[in-house]
C-alpha positions as a LaTeX table, in Angstrom:
\begin{tabular}{lrrr}
\hline
Residue & $x$ (\AA) & $y$ (\AA) & $z$ (\AA) \\
\hline
Met1 & $-3.89$ & $-76.83$ & $-88.12$ \\
Ile2 & $-3.58$ & $-75.84$ & $-84.44$ \\
Lys3 & $-2.28$ & $-72.32$ & $-83.75$ \\
Lys4 & 0.56 & $-71.96$ & $-81.33$ \\
Phe5 & $-0.25$ & $-69.81$ & $-78.17$ \\
Ser6 & 1.67 & $-66.54$ & $-78.11$ \\
Leu7 & 1.73 & $-64.31$ & $-74.95$ \\
Asn8 & 3.20 & $-61.52$ & $-76.99$ \\
Asn9 & 0.27 & $-61.57$ & $-79.38$ \\
Leu10 & $-2.16$ & $-61.66$ & $-76.47$ \\
Leu11 & $-0.66$ & $-58.58$ & $-74.87$ \\
Gln12 & $-0.98$ & $-56.78$ & $-78.16$ \\
Asn13 & $-4.68$ & $-57.57$ & $-78.32$ \\
Asn14 & $-6.60$ & $-54.43$ & $-77.28$ \\
Lys15 & $-9.81$ & $-56.27$ & $-76.50$ \\
Phe16 & $-7.98$ & $-58.61$ & $-74.14$ \\
Leu17 & $-6.21$ & $-55.77$ & $-72.42$ \\
Leu18 & $-9.47$ & $-53.94$ & $-71.83$ \\
Glu19 & $-11.17$ & $-56.99$ & $-70.34$ \\
Phe20 & $-8.14$ & $-57.78$ & $-68.23$ \\
Ser21 & $-8.02$ & $-54.23$ & $-66.82$ \\
Val22 & $-11.67$ & $-54.41$ & $-65.84$ \\
Leu23 & $-11.09$ & $-57.72$ & $-64.13$ \\
Ile24 & $-8.07$ & $-56.40$ & $-62.16$ \\
Ser25 & $-9.96$ & $-53.28$ & $-61.06$ \\
Leu26 & $-12.87$ & $-55.42$ & $-59.89$ \\
Ala27 & $-10.53$ & $-57.63$ & $-57.89$ \\
Ile28 & $-8.88$ & $-54.63$ & $-56.25$ \\
Trp29 & $-12.27$ & $-53.10$ & $-55.35$ \\
Ile30 & $-13.46$ & $-56.38$ & $-53.85$ \\
Tyr31 & $-10.25$ & $-56.68$ & $-51.85$ \\
Met32 & $-10.48$ & $-53.15$ & $-50.55$ \\
Ser33 & $-14.16$ & $-53.53$ & $-49.70$ \\
Met34 & $-13.48$ & $-56.69$ & $-47.82$ \\
Gly35 & $-10.57$ & $-55.05$ & $-45.96$ \\
Thr36 & $-12.41$ & $-51.85$ & $-44.97$ \\
Ser37 & $-15.52$ & $-53.58$ & $-43.89$ \\
Asn38 & $-13.67$ & $-54.99$ & $-40.88$ \\
Asp39 & $-14.21$ & $-53.06$ & $-37.62$ \\
Thr40 & $-11.22$ & $-51.72$ & $-35.68$ \\
Thr41 & $-10.68$ & $-49.68$ & $-32.49$ \\
Val42 & $-9.13$ & $-46.28$ & $-31.85$ \\
Thr43 & $-8.48$ & $-44.39$ & $-28.59$ \\
Val44 & $-9.30$ & $-40.68$ & $-28.74$ \\
Ser45 & $-7.46$ & $-38.59$ & $-26.12$ \\
Asn46 & $-7.50$ & $-35.05$ & $-24.71$ \\
Ile47 & $-11.29$ & $-34.78$ & $-24.66$ \\
Pro48 & $-12.37$ & $-32.00$ & $-22.22$ \\
Ile49 & $-14.59$ & $-33.20$ & $-19.39$ \\
Gln50 & $-17.67$ & $-31.02$ & $-19.21$ \\
Ile51 & $-18.88$ & $-30.26$ & $-15.68$ \\
Glu52 & $-22.24$ & $-28.56$ & $-15.67$ \\
Leu53 & $-23.65$ & $-27.37$ & $-12.38$ \\
Ser54 & $-27.38$ & $-27.28$ & $-11.88$ \\
Asp55 & $-29.19$ & $-23.97$ & $-12.37$ \\
Asp56 & $-29.91$ & $-23.80$ & $-8.62$ \\
Ala57 & $-26.23$ & $-24.24$ & $-7.79$ \\
Ile58 & $-25.25$ & $-21.52$ & $-10.26$ \\
Asp59 & $-27.95$ & $-19.19$ & $-8.95$ \\
Asn60 & $-26.56$ & $-19.73$ & $-5.45$ \\
Gly61 & $-23.13$ & $-18.60$ & $-6.63$ \\
Leu62 & $-21.33$ & $-21.95$ & $-6.73$ \\
Gln63 & $-18.39$ & $-22.35$ & $-9.10$ \\
Ile64 & $-15.93$ & $-25.11$ & $-9.97$ \\
Phe65 & $-12.43$ & $-24.11$ & $-8.87$ \\
Ser66 & $-10.52$ & $-27.38$ & $-9.37$ \\
Gly67 & $-10.91$ & $-30.33$ & $-11.72$ \\
Gly68 & $-12.65$ & $-28.32$ & $-14.42$ \\
Asp69 & $-9.65$ & $-28.53$ & $-16.74$ \\
Thr70 & $-9.34$ & $-32.32$ & $-16.69$ \\
Thr71 & $-9.38$ & $-34.28$ & $-19.98$ \\
Ala72 & $-10.33$ & $-37.88$ & $-20.72$ \\
Ser73 & $-9.56$ & $-40.69$ & $-23.18$ \\
Val74 & $-12.27$ & $-42.78$ & $-24.89$ \\
Thr75 & $-11.90$ & $-45.98$ & $-26.98$ \\
Val76 & $-14.26$ & $-46.30$ & $-29.94$ \\
Ser77 & $-14.81$ & $-48.94$ & $-32.65$ \\
Gly78 & $-16.03$ & $-48.75$ & $-36.19$ \\
Asn79 & $-15.14$ & $-48.78$ & $-39.84$ \\
Arg80 & $-11.54$ & $-47.96$ & $-40.57$ \\
Thr81 & $-12.51$ & $-45.18$ & $-42.92$ \\
Val82 & $-14.89$ & $-43.59$ & $-40.41$ \\
Leu83 & $-12.48$ & $-43.83$ & $-37.50$ \\
Gly84 & $-9.80$ & $-42.15$ & $-39.53$ \\
Ser85 & $-11.71$ & $-38.89$ & $-39.30$ \\
Ile86 & $-12.76$ & $-39.10$ & $-35.65$ \\
Ser87 & $-11.57$ & $-36.20$ & $-33.40$ \\
Glu88 & $-12.19$ & $-34.96$ & $-29.84$ \\
Ser89 & $-15.10$ & $-32.84$ & $-31.02$ \\
Asp90 & $-17.05$ & $-35.97$ & $-32.03$ \\
Ile91 & $-17.23$ & $-37.21$ & $-28.44$ \\
Thr92 & $-18.81$ & $-35.50$ & $-25.43$ \\
Val93 & $-17.47$ & $-36.42$ & $-21.99$ \\
Thr94 & $-19.44$ & $-35.21$ & $-18.97$ \\
Ala95 & $-19.17$ & $-35.50$ & $-15.21$ \\
Ala96 & $-22.36$ & $-35.91$ & $-13.21$ \\
Ala97 & $-22.46$ & $-32.65$ & $-11.24$ \\
Ser98 & $-26.13$ & $-32.66$ & $-10.30$ \\
Thr99 & $-25.26$ & $-33.67$ & $-6.73$ \\
Ile100 & $-23.28$ & $-30.46$ & $-6.10$ \\
Asp101 & $-25.44$ & $-28.12$ & $-4.07$ \\
Phe102 & $-22.95$ & $-26.58$ & $-1.58$ \\
Ser103 & $-19.23$ & $-25.94$ & $-1.26$ \\
Gly104 & $-16.90$ & $-28.91$ & $-0.86$ \\
Thr105 & $-14.81$ & $-31.55$ & $-2.64$ \\
Tyr106 & $-16.72$ & $-34.01$ & $-4.85$ \\
Thr107 & $-15.82$ & $-37.18$ & $-6.77$ \\
Leu108 & $-17.97$ & $-37.33$ & $-9.92$ \\
Asp109 & $-18.62$ & $-40.23$ & $-12.33$ \\
Val110 & $-17.51$ & $-39.58$ & $-15.87$ \\
Ser111 & $-19.37$ & $-40.82$ & $-19.00$ \\
Ala112 & $-19.05$ & $-40.38$ & $-22.77$ \\
Thr113 & $-21.55$ & $-40.03$ & $-25.62$ \\
Lys114 & $-21.34$ & $-39.32$ & $-29.33$ \\
Ala115 & $-21.55$ & $-35.63$ & $-30.11$ \\
Asn116 & $-23.12$ & $-36.44$ & $-33.48$ \\
Ser117 & $-25.50$ & $-39.38$ & $-33.57$ \\
Tyr118 & $-25.09$ & $-39.88$ & $-37.30$ \\
Lys119 & $-21.42$ & $-40.74$ & $-36.99$ \\
Glu120 & $-21.01$ & $-44.49$ & $-37.50$ \\
Phe121 & $-18.85$ & $-45.52$ & $-34.58$ \\
Gln122 & $-19.44$ & $-46.98$ & $-31.13$ \\
Ile123 & $-18.03$ & $-46.18$ & $-27.71$ \\
Ile124 & $-17.04$ & $-49.60$ & $-26.45$ \\
Tyr125 & $-14.91$ & $-49.05$ & $-23.36$ \\
Ser126 & $-15.39$ & $-46.99$ & $-20.22$ \\
Val127 & $-13.93$ & $-43.50$ & $-20.07$ \\
Ser128 & $-10.50$ & $-42.99$ & $-18.59$ \\
Pro129 & $-10.49$ & $-41.61$ & $-15.96$ \\
Ser130 & $-13.82$ & $-42.99$ & $-14.82$ \\
Thr131 & $-14.13$ & $-40.33$ & $-12.09$ \\
Val132 & $-12.92$ & $-36.78$ & $-11.57$ \\
Thr133 & $-12.41$ & $-34.88$ & $-8.29$ \\
Val134 & $-13.58$ & $-31.28$ & $-8.24$ \\
Val135 & $-13.71$ & $-28.45$ & $-5.72$ \\
Ala136 & $-16.90$ & $-26.41$ & $-5.68$ \\
Asp137 & $-17.16$ & $-23.19$ & $-3.70$ \\
Tyr138 & $-18.50$ & $-19.64$ & $-3.66$ \\
Met139 & $-16.45$ & $-16.89$ & $-5.30$ \\
Arg140 & $-15.02$ & $-14.32$ & $-2.91$ \\
Glu141 & $-12.98$ & $-11.19$ & $-3.62$ \\
Ser142 & $-11.03$ & $-9.42$ & $-0.86$ \\
Thr143 & $-8.40$ & $-6.71$ & $-0.50$ \\
Phe144 & $-5.48$ & $-7.29$ & 1.89 \\
Asp145 & $-2.71$ & $-5.03$ & 3.19 \\
Ile146 & 0.77 & $-6.15$ & 2.17 \\
Gln147 & 3.30 & $-6.35$ & 4.99 \\
Asp148 & 6.96 & $-6.12$ & 4.11 \\
Asn149 & 9.21 & $-9.02$ & 5.05 \\
Val150 & 12.41 & $-7.89$ & 3.37 \\
Val151 & 15.56 & $-9.11$ & 5.09 \\
Tyr152 & 18.70 & $-6.96$ & 4.75 \\
Gln153 & 21.70 & $-5.66$ & 6.69 \\
Val154 & 22.89 & $-2.04$ & 6.90 \\
Ala155 & 26.25 & $-0.68$ & 7.94 \\
Asp156 & 26.78 & 0.95 & 11.35 \\
Gly157 & 25.67 & 4.57 & 11.38 \\
Tyr158 & 22.97 & 4.03 & 8.78 \\
Tyr159 & 19.21 & 3.66 & 8.97 \\
Ala160 & 17.04 & 1.77 & 6.49 \\
Ser161 & 13.31 & 1.49 & 5.85 \\
Val162 & 11.27 & $-0.41$ & 3.26 \\
Ser163 & 8.53 & 1.00 & 1.07 \\
Leu164 & 6.43 & $-1.12$ & $-1.28$ \\
Ala165 & 5.27 & $-0.04$ & $-4.74$ \\
Ser166 & 1.81 & $-1.31$ & $-3.80$ \\
Lys167 & 0.46 & $-1.38$ & $-0.26$ \\
Thr168 & $-2.57$ & $-3.59$ & $-0.98$ \\
Ile169 & $-3.43$ & $-6.64$ & $-3.07$ \\
Glu170 & $-6.69$ & $-7.95$ & $-4.50$ \\
Ile171 & $-7.25$ & $-11.69$ & $-4.12$ \\
Ser172 & $-10.16$ & $-13.72$ & $-5.47$ \\
Gly173 & $-11.02$ & $-17.41$ & $-5.33$ \\
Pro174 & $-12.90$ & $-20.01$ & $-3.31$ \\
Gln175 & $-14.41$ & $-18.59$ & $-0.15$ \\
Thr176 & $-12.89$ & $-21.41$ & 1.90 \\
Glu177 & $-9.37$ & $-20.60$ & 0.67 \\
Ile178 & $-9.72$ & $-16.82$ & 1.06 \\
Ser179 & $-10.91$ & $-17.22$ & 4.65 \\
Lys180 & $-7.63$ & $-19.00$ & 5.51 \\
Ile181 & $-5.54$ & $-15.92$ & 4.70 \\
Ser182 & $-4.31$ & $-14.21$ & 7.86 \\
Lys183 & $-1.39$ & $-12.23$ & 6.45 \\
Val184 & $-0.02$ & $-11.22$ & 3.05 \\
Ala185 & 3.72 & $-10.49$ & 2.96 \\
Ala186 & 6.22 & $-9.23$ & 0.40 \\
Val187 & 9.20 & $-11.54$ & 0.95 \\
Ala188 & 12.76 & $-10.94$ & $-0.23$ \\
Glu189 & 16.28 & $-11.26$ & 1.14 \\
Val190 & 19.41 & $-9.27$ & 0.29 \\
Glu191 & 22.26 & $-11.72$ & 0.81 \\
Asn192 & 25.99 & $-11.17$ & 1.17 \\
Lys193 & 25.72 & $-7.38$ & 1.11 \\
Thr194 & 25.88 & $-4.68$ & 3.79 \\
Leu195 & 23.95 & $-1.67$ & 2.56 \\
Thr196 & 25.14 & 1.91 & 2.62 \\
Asp197 & 23.00 & 3.01 & $-0.34$ \\
Ser198 & 19.37 & 2.53 & $-1.26$ \\
Leu199 & 18.38 & $-0.57$ & $-3.20$ \\
Thr200 & 15.28 & $-1.83$ & $-5.03$ \\
Val201 & 14.39 & $-5.54$ & $-5.14$ \\
Asp202 & 11.47 & $-7.66$ & $-6.33$ \\
Ala203 & 9.66 & $-9.27$ & $-3.41$ \\
Asp204 & 7.46 & $-12.34$ & $-3.83$ \\
Ile205 & 3.89 & $-12.22$ & $-2.52$ \\
Ile206 & 3.40 & $-15.00$ & 0.05 \\
Leu207 & 0.15 & $-15.84$ & 1.85 \\
Tyr208 & 0.10 & $-17.11$ & 5.44 \\
Asp209 & $-2.54$ & $-18.61$ & 7.70 \\
Glu210 & $-3.06$ & $-17.70$ & 11.35 \\
Asp211 & $-0.35$ & $-20.18$ & 12.40 \\
Gly212 & 2.20 & $-18.57$ & 10.08 \\
Glu213 & 2.14 & $-21.46$ & 7.62 \\
Glu214 & 2.44 & $-20.65$ & 3.92 \\
Leu215 & $-0.76$ & $-21.14$ & 1.94 \\
Ser216 & $-1.11$ & $-22.58$ & $-1.55$ \\
Thr217 & $-2.22$ & $-20.21$ & $-4.31$ \\
Asp218 & $-3.31$ & $-22.93$ & $-6.75$ \\
Leu219 & $-7.01$ & $-22.10$ & $-6.53$ \\
Ile220 & $-6.84$ & $-18.33$ & $-6.16$ \\
Thr221 & $-6.13$ & $-15.35$ & $-8.40$ \\
Met222 & $-4.03$ & $-12.36$ & $-7.29$ \\
Asn223 & $-3.56$ & $-9.09$ & $-9.13$ \\
Leu224 & 0.09 & $-9.22$ & $-7.99$ \\
Thr225 & 2.54 & $-12.10$ & $-7.63$ \\
Ser226 & 5.45 & $-9.85$ & $-6.73$ \\
Val227 & 5.96 & $-6.24$ & $-5.73$ \\
Glu228 & 8.83 & $-3.81$ & $-6.01$ \\
Ala229 & 10.37 & $-3.09$ & $-2.61$ \\
Thr230 & 12.65 & $-0.08$ & $-2.14$ \\
Ile231 & 15.11 & $-0.20$ & 0.75 \\
Ser232 & 15.89 & 3.44 & 1.56 \\
Val233 & 19.26 & 3.74 & 3.31 \\
Leu234 & 20.11 & 7.01 & 5.07 \\
Pro235 & 23.02 & 8.10 & 7.30 \\
Glu236 & 22.30 & 8.86 & 10.98 \\
Lys237 & 23.30 & 11.82 & 13.16 \\
Glu238 & 22.68 & 12.77 & 16.79 \\
Val239 & 21.56 & 16.40 & 17.18 \\
Thr240 & 20.68 & 18.57 & 20.18 \\
Val241 & 17.16 & 19.68 & 21.04 \\
Glu242 & 16.81 & 23.44 & 21.55 \\
Pro243 & 13.88 & 25.40 & 23.04 \\
Thr244 & 12.65 & 28.58 & 21.35 \\
Phe245 & 10.94 & 31.65 & 22.84 \\
Val246 & 8.81 & 34.52 & 21.62 \\
Asn247 & 8.83 & 37.96 & 23.35 \\
Met248 & 12.06 & 37.04 & 25.10 \\
Pro249 & 13.95 & 40.07 & 26.44 \\
Gln250 & 17.02 & 40.95 & 24.42 \\
Gly251 & 19.15 & 41.08 & 27.53 \\
Leu252 & 18.59 & 37.40 & 28.36 \\
Thr253 & 20.07 & 34.24 & 26.89 \\
Ala254 & 19.05 & 30.61 & 27.28 \\
Asp255 & 21.86 & 30.20 & 29.81 \\
Asp256 & 20.08 & 32.65 & 32.13 \\
Leu257 & 16.92 & 30.53 & 32.26 \\
Asn258 & 18.12 & 27.33 & 33.97 \\
Ile259 & 16.56 & 25.16 & 31.25 \\
Thr260 & 16.41 & 21.37 & 31.37 \\
Leu261 & 15.23 & 19.27 & 28.42 \\
Glu262 & 13.97 & 15.72 & 28.06 \\
Pro263 & 15.17 & 14.47 & 25.65 \\
Ser264 & 18.12 & 16.79 & 25.15 \\
Thr265 & 19.22 & 15.00 & 21.96 \\
Ile266 & 17.60 & 12.90 & 19.27 \\
Val267 & 18.91 & 10.85 & 16.35 \\
Leu268 & 18.03 & 11.89 & 12.81 \\
Ala269 & 18.33 & 9.96 & 9.57 \\
Gly270 & 18.35 & 11.89 & 6.32 \\
Pro271 & 20.29 & 12.96 & 3.25 \\
Gln272 & 23.93 & 13.64 & 4.03 \\
Ser273 & 23.68 & 17.18 & 2.65 \\
Val274 & 20.88 & 18.01 & 5.13 \\
Leu275 & 22.61 & 16.37 & 8.10 \\
Asp276 & 25.82 & 18.30 & 7.37 \\
Glu277 & 23.90 & 21.54 & 7.96 \\
Thr278 & 21.90 & 20.33 & 10.97 \\
Asp279 & 23.36 & 20.31 & 14.48 \\
Ser280 & 20.15 & 21.15 & 16.36 \\
Val281 & 16.40 & 20.78 & 16.08 \\
Tyr282 & 13.97 & 23.24 & 17.63 \\
Leu283 & 10.82 & 23.02 & 19.74 \\
Glu284 & 7.54 & 24.88 & 19.58 \\
Gln285 & 7.89 & 28.44 & 20.83 \\
Ile286 & 7.23 & 29.35 & 24.46 \\
Asp287 & 5.72 & 32.81 & 24.99 \\
Phe288 & 7.83 & 34.66 & 27.56 \\
Ser289 & 4.75 & 36.57 & 28.75 \\
Thr290 & 3.49 & 33.29 & 30.25 \\
Leu291 & 6.61 & 32.84 & 32.39 \\
Asp292 & 6.67 & 34.04 & 35.98 \\
Asn293 & 9.52 & 33.91 & 38.48 \\
Glu294 & 8.95 & 30.27 & 39.36 \\
Lys295 & 9.92 & 26.86 & 38.06 \\
Gln296 & 7.62 & 25.84 & 35.19 \\
Thr297 & 7.41 & 22.73 & 33.02 \\
Phe298 & 6.04 & 22.61 & 29.46 \\
Ser299 & 5.16 & 19.12 & 28.23 \\
Ala300 & 4.64 & 17.69 & 24.76 \\
Leu301 & 6.29 & 20.49 & 22.80 \\
Gly302 & 6.56 & 19.37 & 19.18 \\
Ile303 & 10.02 & 18.86 & 17.67 \\
Asp304 & 10.51 & 20.50 & 14.26 \\
Ile305 & 12.31 & 18.00 & 12.01 \\
Pro306 & 14.14 & 19.12 & 8.83 \\
Thr307 & 12.55 & 18.19 & 5.52 \\
Asp308 & 13.47 & 14.72 & 4.18 \\
Cys309 & 14.68 & 13.60 & 7.63 \\
Lys310 & 13.28 & 10.95 & 9.96 \\
Asn311 & 13.24 & 11.12 & 13.75 \\
Leu312 & 14.64 & 7.78 & 14.92 \\
Ser313 & 14.05 & 8.50 & 18.61 \\
Asn314 & 11.06 & 7.13 & 20.43 \\
Thr315 & 9.36 & 10.50 & 20.85 \\
Thr316 & 8.35 & 13.37 & 18.59 \\
Thr317 & 7.88 & 15.80 & 21.50 \\
Ala318 & 10.03 & 17.11 & 24.33 \\
Glu319 & 9.53 & 18.42 & 27.86 \\
Val320 & 11.08 & 21.77 & 28.83 \\
Thr321 & 11.55 & 22.99 & 32.41 \\
Val322 & 12.40 & 26.69 & 32.92 \\
Asp323 & 13.52 & 27.72 & 36.40 \\
Leu324 & 13.16 & 31.51 & 36.86 \\
Ser325 & 12.91 & 31.43 & 40.65 \\
Gly326 & 16.04 & 33.58 & 40.87 \\
Phe327 & 14.35 & 36.52 & 39.15 \\
Ala328 & 12.56 & 39.36 & 40.95 \\
Thr329 & 9.06 & 40.70 & 40.31 \\
Lys330 & 7.36 & 44.08 & 40.84 \\
Ser331 & 4.16 & 45.83 & 39.75 \\
Phe332 & 4.14 & 49.27 & 38.06 \\
Glu333 & 1.41 & 51.75 & 37.11 \\
Val334 & 2.11 & 52.50 & 33.43 \\
Thr335 & 0.69 & 55.74 & 32.06 \\
Asp336 & 2.76 & 56.25 & 28.92 \\
Phe337 & 1.25 & 54.72 & 25.70 \\
Thr338 & 1.96 & 54.67 & 21.98 \\
Val339 & $-0.09$ & 53.21 & 19.12 \\
Asp340 & 1.44 & 51.05 & 16.38 \\
Gly341 & $-0.02$ & 49.47 & 13.25 \\
Leu342 & $-2.80$ & 51.99 & 12.59 \\
Ser343 & $-3.51$ & 52.86 & 8.95 \\
Ser344 & $-2.52$ & 56.37 & 7.86 \\
Asp345 & $-6.18$ & 56.99 & 7.01 \\
Tyr346 & $-7.07$ & 56.91 & 10.68 \\
Thr347 & $-6.16$ & 58.68 & 13.90 \\
Ser348 & $-6.45$ & 57.46 & 17.48 \\
Ser349 & $-6.51$ & 58.68 & 21.04 \\
Val350 & $-5.76$ & 56.49 & 24.05 \\
Thr351 & $-8.61$ & 56.56 & 26.55 \\
Gln352 & $-6.81$ & 54.26 & 28.97 \\
Asn353 & $-5.28$ & 56.38 & 31.71 \\
Ser354 & $-3.06$ & 53.68 & 33.17 \\
Ile355 & $-2.40$ & 49.95 & 33.34 \\
Thr356 & $-0.96$ & 48.06 & 36.26 \\
Val357 & 1.64 & 45.68 & 34.87 \\
Thr358 & 3.67 & 42.95 & 36.57 \\
Val359 & 7.31 & 43.03 & 35.54 \\
Ile360 & 9.84 & 40.22 & 36.06 \\
Gly361 & 13.57 & 40.46 & 35.57 \\
Pro362 & 17.00 & 40.36 & 37.18 \\
Glu363 & 16.84 & 41.74 & 40.71 \\
Asp364 & 19.21 & 44.64 & 40.05 \\
Glu365 & 17.19 & 45.77 & 37.01 \\
Ile366 & 13.87 & 45.52 & 38.86 \\
Glu367 & 15.22 & 47.61 & 41.74 \\
Ala368 & 16.40 & 50.32 & 39.35 \\
Leu369 & 13.25 & 50.28 & 37.20 \\
Glu370 & 10.64 & 53.04 & 37.49 \\
Ala371 & 7.20 & 53.39 & 35.90 \\
Gly372 & 8.48 & 56.24 & 33.76 \\
Asn373 & 10.89 & 53.79 & 32.09 \\
Ile374 & 7.98 & 51.65 & 30.84 \\
Thr375 & 5.94 & 52.33 & 27.71 \\
Gly376 & 2.77 & 50.51 & 26.72 \\
Val377 & 2.68 & 49.81 & 22.97 \\
Ile378 & $-0.90$ & 49.35 & 21.72 \\
Asp379 & $-1.09$ & 47.15 & 18.64 \\
Ala380 & $-3.87$ & 48.49 & 16.35 \\
Ser381 & $-2.93$ & 46.43 & 13.29 \\
Asp382 & $-6.07$ & 44.28 & 13.70 \\
Ser383 & $-8.49$ & 47.20 & 13.89 \\
Asn384 & $-9.58$ & 46.46 & 10.28 \\
Gly385 & $-11.01$ & 49.93 & 9.71 \\
Thr386 & $-13.00$ & 49.96 & 12.92 \\
Ile387 & $-14.15$ & 53.40 & 13.99 \\
Gly388 & $-15.02$ & 54.21 & 17.58 \\
Ser389 & $-13.99$ & 52.90 & 20.97 \\
Val390 & $-12.02$ & 49.65 & 20.79 \\
Gln391 & $-9.80$ & 47.51 & 23.01 \\
Met392 & $-6.44$ & 46.38 & 21.64 \\
Pro393 & $-3.54$ & 44.26 & 22.99 \\
Val394 & $-0.64$ & 45.98 & 24.72 \\
Ser395 & 3.04 & 45.04 & 24.96 \\
Phe396 & 5.67 & 46.88 & 26.94 \\
Thr397 & 9.14 & 48.27 & 26.37 \\
Phe398 & 11.66 & 49.00 & 29.10 \\
Asp399 & 14.36 & 51.65 & 29.16 \\
Asn400 & 17.62 & 50.54 & 30.77 \\
Ala401 & 16.13 & 47.15 & 31.70 \\
Ser402 & 16.91 & 44.82 & 28.79 \\
Gly403 & 16.41 & 41.69 & 30.90 \\
Cys404 & 12.85 & 42.47 & 32.04 \\
Trp405 & 9.51 & 41.37 & 30.65 \\
Ala406 & 5.81 & 41.89 & 31.37 \\
Tyr407 & 4.10 & 38.86 & 32.86 \\
Gly408 & 0.56 & 38.22 & 31.62 \\
Ser409 & $-1.58$ & 39.62 & 28.81 \\
Tyr410 & $-2.91$ & 43.20 & 28.70 \\
Lys411 & $-5.34$ & 45.32 & 26.70 \\
Ala412 & $-5.93$ & 49.06 & 26.49 \\
Asn413 & $-8.84$ & 51.21 & 25.37 \\
Leu414 & $-8.54$ & 53.72 & 22.54 \\
Thr415 & $-10.79$ & 55.60 & 20.18 \\
Ile416 & $-10.20$ & 55.39 & 16.41 \\
Ser417 & $-11.41$ & 58.06 & 14.01 \\
Gln418 & $-11.17$ & 58.39 & 10.26 \\
Lys419 & $-9.20$ & 61.36 & 9.01 \\
Ser420 & $-11.29$ & 63.97 & 7.21 \\
\hline
\end{tabular}
C-alpha cells in the first residue's frame, strides 16, 4: 500500500529539519561568498598631501608657506569587505618636492601609494588633483612701527590726538612677502560723530607696499590683527607768554623794561580744570645782573607748560627783547660789606677794602645815589666749613634807589675762622 505524502509530517520530522537547515545555511554561505568575491571601487577623500623638502633645502632654511594644507582624493578597488574599512590613513599621497632648492612658486606632481602593503586593495585611478601649487621661501621675522590712520572729526575749540595701545608689531612669514611691507597702519574711522570727549576704538592692522597698495596677509603671521586706539580730545585756550626775571629791582615792573615777545601768545590744549586756572605761561628766567642800559635780545627761552597740557603752537621757545636804553649808568667804589649765610660755628672778616661796581637804574635815582648808599652782601653759604682766605660772590643793596641794580658779577675776599 502506497503512503500518501504529508508536508505536515515532514515538517515534524527532526532529521529532515536538521538536514534542511544545513542545506539552507550552505546555500546562503555560497551566495554571500560569490557576492563578496566581486571587486568594487571606492573613492577616499580628504587625504593630506605630504610635501617633503630635501634635507639640503631644509638646512638652507626653506619652508612651504602655501599649498601645504591641500588634500587629495584617490579611487581604489578591491573586495567589498576590505574596502569597507579603508580610511585616509591607509593611503599616502605625496608631492614631488625634490626640485625645490630656492624660493619661488612650484607646481608639483602628486602620487599615491598604500600606507600598508598588506592591505588588499589597489589604487586604480590617478590622484585628484594630479598637481599642487606651493610657495617655498625663507622664514623672516621683523618688527615694524605702527602708524595711526584713524579718521575722526572734532568740534571747534577742541584738539585731538591718537595714541595706540601698541606702537610696534611683529610680523613673520616668507621673506619675499615681508620685504614688500613699506608701512603698517592702524586704520579706523569714526563716522557721523563730532567729538568733544575722548573715545577708544579698535583699529585694524593694514599692511601697505611702497606704492600705498594694501598687501595680502594670507601667507604671514602677525602678533596683532587690531590695536586699541585712544582719541584724546581736549579743549583749547590761547594764553599769553610772560618773561620772568631774577634779581630784578623791587622798584621796577615789566612795563618799565620795554619788552617785546615773539610769540606773545600760544595755544594750549589740556584738561578744562587746568585751563580755567591758566591765563599765562612763563619763560626761563633772565638774570637782571646781565642786563645793561642797552637793547638786548634773548633767543630760545624755554616755555614752561602746565602739567597735562600740550603746546599746540609751532614753537616751544620764545624770543625776548628788553630795551633799557633809557636807563642811566654810573660806577661807584663800594666799601661797606656784610656777610650772610655763614654758620654760627664760624666767624669772618672782610679783607676786601673796596669793589668798583657798575650801577644801572632810572636817571633820577642814579643822580641821587652815593657810594655810601650801597652795601655789598657777601654770600658765604657755600663755604662748606672752609677755614682761611676765600673768595665769595657779592650782591648789592641800594638805599633810596629801589629801581637800581648792579651790572655784572662780583666777588670779594674774606677770611673765615672757626670759633674757639
